[in-house]
C-alpha positions in Angstrom: 48.0 19.4 -43.5 47.9 22.0 -40.7 44.6 23.7 -39.8 44.8 27.0 -38.0 43.1 27.5 -34.6 41.1 30.3 -36.2 39.6 27.9 -38.7 38.9 25.3 -36.0 37.1 28.0 -34.0 35.0 29.1 -36.9 34.1 25.5 -37.6 33.0 25.0 -34.0 30.9 28.1 -34.1 29.2 26.9 -37.3 28.5 23.5 -35.8 27.0 25.2 -32.7 24.9 27.5 -34.8 23.6 24.5 -36.8 22.9 22.6 -33.6 20.9 25.6 -32.1 18.9 25.9 -35.4 18.2 22.1 -35.3 17.1 22.3 -31.6 14.9 25.4 -32.4 13.3 23.6 -35.3 12.6 20.5 -33.3 11.0 22.6 -30.5 8.8 24.4 -33.0 7.3 21.0 -34.0 6.7 19.7 -30.5 3.3 19.5 -28.9 3.1 20.4 -25.2 0.6 19.2 -22.7 -0.7 22.3 -20.8 -3.3 22.4 -18.1 -5.3 25.5 -17.3 -6.6 25.7 -13.7 -9.6 28.1 -13.2 -11.1 28.5 -9.8 -14.3 30.4 -10.7 -16.7 30.4 -13.7 -19.5 32.6 -12.3 -19.2 35.6 -14.5 -19.0 36.5 -18.2 -15.3 37.4 -18.1 -14.2 33.9 -16.9 -16.3 32.1 -19.4 -15.0 34.2 -22.2 -11.4 33.7 -21.0 -11.9 29.9 -21.2 -13.5 30.1 -24.7 -10.6 32.3 -25.9 -8.0 29.7 -24.7 -9.8 27.0 -26.6 -10.0 29.1 -29.8 -6.4 30.2 -29.5 -5.0 26.7 -29.6 -7.0 25.9 -32.7 -5.4 28.6 -34.8 -1.9 29.4 -35.9 0.6 30.0 -34.4 -0.5 27.7 -31.5 -2.4 25.2 -33.7 -0.9 21.8 -33.2 1.5 23.0 -30.5 -0.8 22.6 -27.4 -2.7 19.7 -26.0 -4.9 21.9 -23.7 -6.8 20.5 -20.7 -9.0 22.9 -18.7 -10.2 22.2 -15.2 -12.7 24.4 -13.4 -12.9 23.9 -9.7 -15.0 25.0 -6.8 -14.4 28.5 -5.5 -12.4 27.3 -2.6 -8.6 27.3 -2.3 -8.4 23.7 -1.1 -10.4 22.5 -4.1 -7.9 24.2 -6.4 -4.9 22.8 -4.5 -6.3 19.3 -4.8 -6.9 19.8 -8.5 -3.4 21.1 -9.0 -1.9 18.2 -7.2 -3.7 15.8 -9.6 -2.4 17.8 -12.5 1.2 17.7 -11.2 1.0 13.9 -11.0 0.1 13.7 -14.7 3.4 15.6 -15.4 2.3 18.3 -17.8 4.8 20.6 -19.5 3.1 23.7 -18.1 0.4 24.8 -15.7 -1.6 28.0 -16.3 -3.4 29.1 -13.1 -6.0 31.8 -12.5 -5.5 31.6 -8.7 -8.0 31.7 -5.9 -5.4 33.0 -3.5 -2.2 34.9 -4.0 -0.4 33.0 -1.3 -2.2 29.8 -0.3 -1.3 28.0 -3.6 2.4 28.8 -3.3 3.6 25.5 -1.8 1.8 23.6 -4.5 3.2 25.9 -7.2 6.7 25.4 -5.8 6.3 21.7 -6.0 5.4 21.9 -9.6 8.4 24.1 -10.4 10.7 21.7 -8.6 9.5 18.9 -11.0 10.4 21.0 -14.0 6.9 22.2 -14.9 6.6 25.7 -16.2 4.0 27.6 -14.1 2.3 30.8 -15.2 -0.2 32.5 -13.0 -2.4 34.9 -14.8 -5.3 37.4 -14.2 -5.2 36.7 -10.5 -1.6 35.9 -9.8 0.3 34.1 -7.0 3.4 35.4 -5.2 5.4 32.2 -5.6 8.9 33.4 -6.8 9.2 30.5 -9.3 6.0 31.2 -11.2 5.6 33.7 -14.0 3.0 36.3 -13.5 0.8 37.8 -16.2 -1.8 40.4 -15.4 -3.3 43.7 -16.4 -1.6 46.8 -15.0 -3.9 48.0 -12.3 -1.7 51.0 -11.4 -1.8 52.2 -15.0 -5.5 51.7 -15.6 -6.9 54.2 -13.1 -4.1 56.7 -13.7 -4.9 57.0 -17.4 -8.6 57.2 -16.8 -8.3 59.9 -14.2 -5.9 61.9 -16.4 -8.4 61.7 -19.3 -11.2 62.9 -17.0 -9.1 65.7 -15.6 -8.1 66.9 -19.1 -11.7 66.8 -20.2 -12.6 69.0 -17.3 -9.7 71.3 -18.0 -8.6 70.8 -14.4 -11.8 72.1 -12.7 -15.0 70.4 -11.6 -16.9 68.2 -9.2 -16.7 64.4 -9.5 -18.3 61.2 -8.1 -16.0 58.3 -7.4 -16.7 54.6 -7.2 -15.1 52.7 -4.3 -15.8 49.3 -6.0 -16.4 46.4 -3.6 -15.9 47.0 0.1 -12.9 45.2 1.5 -11.5 44.1 -1.9 -7.8 45.0 -2.3 -8.2 45.7 -6.0 -10.9 48.2 -5.2 -8.7 50.2 -2.9 -5.9 50.0 -5.5 -8.1 51.5 -8.2 -9.6 54.2 -5.9 -6.1 55.3 -4.8 -5.0 55.3 -8.4 -7.8 57.7 -9.3 -7.0 59.9 -6.4 -3.2 60.0 -6.9 -3.7 61.6 -10.3 -6.6 63.9 -9.4 -4.6 65.3 -6.5 -2.4 67.0 -9.2 -5.5 69.0 -10.2 -6.5 71.2 -7.2 -9.5 72.6 -9.1 -11.1 69.1 -9.1 -13.2 68.1 -6.0 -14.4 64.6 -5.2 -17.9 65.4 -3.8 -19.3 61.9 -3.4 -18.5 58.2 -3.2 -20.5 55.1 -4.0 -19.9 51.4 -4.0 -20.6 50.1 -7.5 -19.8 46.4 -6.6 -18.8 45.8 -10.2 -22.4 45.4 -11.1 -24.7 47.6 -13.2 -27.5 47.7 -10.6 -25.5 49.0 -7.7 -23.5 51.3 -9.9 -26.7 53.0 -11.2 -28.3 53.1 -7.7 -25.2 54.6 -6.2 -24.9 57.3 -8.7 -28.7 58.0 -8.5 -28.4 58.5 -4.8 -25.6 60.9 -5.1 -27.4 62.9 -7.8 -30.3 63.4 -5.5 -28.0 65.0 -3.0 -25.8 67.1 -5.4 -27.2 69.6 -7.9 -23.9 69.6 -9.9 -21.5 66.9 -11.0 -19.1 67.3 -13.8 -17.6 63.7 -14.2 -18.0 60.2 -12.8 -15.2 57.7 -12.3 -16.5 54.1 -11.9 -14.6 50.9 -11.3 -17.4 48.9 -13.1 -19.2 49.6 -16.4 -19.8 53.3 -16.6 -23.0 52.8 -18.5 -24.9 52.4 -15.2 -23.7 55.9 -14.2 -24.8 57.3 -17.6 -28.2 55.7 -17.2 -28.6 57.3 -13.8 -27.9 60.7 -15.3 -30.5 60.1 -18.0 -33.1 58.9 -15.6 -32.5 62.0 -13.4 -32.9 64.3 -16.4 -29.3 65.5 -15.8 -26.8 66.4 -18.5 -24.4 63.7 -19.5 -20.9 64.1 -18.2 -17.6 62.4 -18.9 -17.5 58.9 -17.4 -14.7 56.4 -16.8 -15.7 52.7 -16.8 -14.8 49.2 -17.9 -14.5 48.0 -21.5 -17.6 45.7 -21.7 -19.9 45.5 -24.6 -22.8 47.0 -22.8 -20.8 50.1 -21.9 -19.1 50.4 -25.3 -22.5 50.2 -27.0 -24.1 52.8 -24.6 -21.2 55.2 -25.2 -21.4 54.7 -29.0 -25.1 55.0 -29.3 -25.9 57.7 -26.8 -25.7 61.3 -28.1 -23.5 63.4 -25.9 -21.8 60.5 -24.1 -18.1 61.0 -23.4 -16.4 57.8 -22.2 -13.1 56.2 -21.4 -13.2 52.5 -20.8 -10.3 50.5 -19.4 -9.7 47.0 -20.6 -8.8 43.8 -18.7 -8.8 41.6 -21.7 -10.2 38.1 -21.4 -7.5 37.1 -23.9 -5.0 36.9 -21.0 -5.5 33.2 -21.2 -4.3 33.2 -24.8 -1.3 35.3 -23.8 -0.5 32.9 -21.0 -0.6 30.0 -23.5 1.7 31.7 -25.9 4.1 32.6 -23.1 4.2 29.0 -22.0 4.9 27.7 -25.5 7.7 30.3 -25.9 9.3 29.3 -22.7 9.0 25.6 -23.5 10.6 26.3 -26.9 13.6 27.8 -25.1 12.9 31.4 -25.8 14.3 34.0 -23.3 11.8 36.0 -21.3 13.4 38.8 -19.4 10.8 39.5 -16.7 8.9 37.0 -14.7 6.2 39.5 -13.8 4.6 40.7 -17.0 2.0 43.5 -17.2 -0.4 43.4 -20.2 -1.3 46.9 -21.4 -4.6 46.4 -23.2 -5.9 49.3 -25.2 -8.4 51.8 -23.8 -11.6 52.4 -25.6 -12.9 56.0 -25.8 -15.4 58.2 -27.6 -12.5 60.8 -27.7 -9.1 59.1 -27.8 -6.4 61.3 -26.3 -2.7 60.6 -25.8 -1.6 60.0 -22.2 1.2 62.1 -20.7 1.6 59.6 -17.9 1.9 56.5 -20.0 3.0 57.7 -23.5 3.0 54.2 -25.0 -0.6 53.4 -24.0 -3.0 52.6 -26.8 -6.4 54.2 -27.1 -9.0 53.1 -29.7 -12.1 55.1 -30.8 -15.3 53.3 -29.9 -17.0 52.2 -33.1 -20.0 50.0 -33.8 -18.8 46.7 -35.3 -15.2 47.2 -34.3 -15.4 47.3 -30.5 -19.1 47.6 -29.9 -21.4 44.8 -31.0 -25.2 45.2 -30.9 -25.9 41.5 -31.5 -23.6 40.1 -28.9 -23.8 39.7 -25.1 -23.7 42.8 -22.9 -21.0 41.2 -20.7 -18.6 40.6 -23.5 -15.1 41.9 -22.4 -13.3 44.1 -24.9 -11.0 44.1 -26.8 -11.4 40.6 -28.2 -8.1 39.4 -29.5 -4.3 39.8 -29.2 -2.5 40.9 -32.4 -0.7 37.6 -33.0 -3.9 35.6 -33.6 -7.3 36.4 -35.1 -10.2 35.6 -32.7 -13.6 37.0 -33.8 -16.1 38.6 -31.4 -18.5 35.8 -32.2 -15.9 33.2 -31.2 -15.1 35.0 -28.0 -18.8 35.2 -27.2 -19.5 31.6 -28.0 -21.9 32.7 -30.8 -22.5 30.6 -33.9 -23.4 33.6 -36.0 
């Protein structure tokens, strides 16, 4: 009996499809050994990031897929390099690294890649070409906030601007991001600068000092919380003005509970660790990821959500008690809490038993 080439071709395709399905099914059942290397635990964000990683692997879709091991090291580059070398010797399937240096870890990362280990740097990322990079979009964040402020002021007014932490590259990036947008509004003047140092005390003190020197301010752009700036306005007996800040529980609560407060809070979600875990599992399962440098666009929180003309796909959520402002949880809780592919409660993220 003769069999046509066409039938043979179709049969081959069917076998290939069945093989691919079988491989995919087998991958979906495999448990991967993944290490998370964290170089610093001295703030609320890092501790929340670690908790979220642990919660994420205990729930579908990652439940049963990840044998997660977390190592926190001293805040020195060499300590993290030494720790990573030990991890590499144990031959994990993937390494997730919140790096202490964008460049110093590169030789160690390249060594891991050469041994077939999937490497994902997240939050603070490395420049090693072989590593995947997953971080918040620090060009988008200040642009959307400055645009929101400018629209609130209808293009006219006097503003204070936070320069963050002196000498920190991210601070200069955020300041320049604010300015680049505000330059498009010639009616807006930056009349004073302060260094908020990403802490409530310095933020409040910096704004208070500027208020003493300037009888009028129409908006304040901070790189920190925003609630420190609002408290300075209250203490000085000045009218509240629109404020840009960070999406922390203390700021979200202040904005939700204070009459007349107008806020836009940018988010650097602590669930970056969960996103890095899911990315690692997807890659190990053989899924295709187009870009090695991935920007996470977390939603903004606002008392008055407005669409962005600069970033039309950006999400903006209204600040509401119980949804993204939690009176019974820690002030330093980073918001929002969970990605959309897993359900992590605010209590789990905070490490609260209630």
